[in-house]
N, C-alpha and C positions, 0 to 999 in steps of 0.2 A: 341464735343457736342454743340448743339444749344439750347438756351432757348425756342425757338419756337417749338422744338420737344416735349417739356413738357407742354407748355402753349397754351391753346385755348382761344379765345375771351370770351367764356362762363364761364371761370374761372377767370375773371377779374371783380371786382365789384367797381364801382364808383357811389355814395359814399357807404361806408359800413354803415349799419344801427346801429351797436353797437358802444358804446362809452367807453367801458372799455377793458383793455388788454385781459383778459381771454375770454370775450364775442366775441372780434374780432377774436381771434384764433379759437373759436368754429364756428363762422360764416364762416370763410374761409374753415374749414373742411366740414361744411354743404354744401358749394358751390361745393366742390369736390364730395361730396356724391350725390348731385342733378344731377351732370353730369356723374354719373356712374363710377367715378374713385376711390371711396373709399367704399369698401364693408362692413367695420366695423367702423363706425364713432366714436363710443365710445372708441374703442382701440386707434385710431389715436389721438383723443382729449387728451386722457390720456398720450400718449407718448409725444406729443408736449408740454403739460403743465408741465410734469415732467422735460423735458429738460429746459423749461423756468424758472422753479423754481430753477434750479441749478445756472444759471447765465442769466441775461437778454440778449436777442438777439437784443436789441436796440443798434445798433452799432454806432450811432451818425449821425449828419448832417440830422436829420429828417427821418432816415431809420431804419426799423427793419426787420431782416431776421430770423424769427422763423423757426426752423427745428427740425426734429426728425426722429427716426427710428421705424418702426412698421411692424411686420411680417404679419399683415393682408393685406398688400398691395402687388400686383403683380409686381409693378415697381415704379419708381419715379413719384411723382405728384407735381404739382405746382399751386398755386393760388395767386393772387395779389389783394390787396384791398387798397383803399384810404379812410381814415376816413373823414367824413364830416367836422370835425374840428380836428386840431392836438391834439393828446392825450398823456398823461403821460404813459411812457412805461419802466421807469427805465433805460433809455439810459445812456451810459457811459459819454456822454457830458452833461447830465441833460436836454437836449432839447426835446421837444415833438416830437412825431413821425407823419410824414405826409404820409408815404407809408409803407405797410406791405407786404412782399413777403414770403409766406409760402412754404417750401420745405419739403416733407416727402418721405422717401424711406424705402424699406425693408432692414433688417440688412445685407443681403448678397450683397448689391449694394453699398458698402462703397466707392469704387473708383469713381463710377458714381456720388454719392452724393457729394463727395469732388470736382469733376469737375464742377458740377452744381453750387455749392456755389461759386467757383472761377469765373465762368462765370458771375454770378449775380453781384458779387463784382466788377469785371472789368467794366461792363456796368455802374454800379452805382457810380463809382469813378469820373465820369465826373460831375462837378458842374452844367454845362449847362443842361445835361440830367436830373439830379435830379430836377432842377427847372422846367423844362418842364413837368416832370412826376408829380410833386406836383401840377402843375397848370391844369392838365388834368381834363376835365369836363365830360368825359364819358368813359365807358369801352373800346369802340372802339378806342378812341383817345389814351388812355394809351397803349393798345395793339399795336397800330400802331407805337408808339415810340419804343417799344422793337423790332418790326419788322425792323424798320429803323436802329436801333443800330446794328442789326446783318447782315444788307445787305452790 
């Protein structure tokens, strides 16, 4: 699986307009909806927020990978957003988040969901990649970084 199979430039937002955790999650779901990838935004928002309230998806080093499962989706969807300013996300290392990568899938796509999370994690492991992503000034610049990472 490749991240670019799930991500289109139109589902990358730099900067995000929202400044609070739940608002950012909603904004990313709305971005998916605007692009025709999310037929039931309310259900997806609920699923993502329920998962987030169980345990923060702020995994540290300035990164959050919120994710969830929702039967309203036909397949895996991905949106990426960079907050205008780093935000509090309840991260395990207590550092603010500089990049949010949202992954949502239907419940019957468990293997694909795990593969996608693994691929995202592998790309984001590179400190150099993270710093370049956090410095991105436009959606196309951020999208190009992911394209370069997968080439």
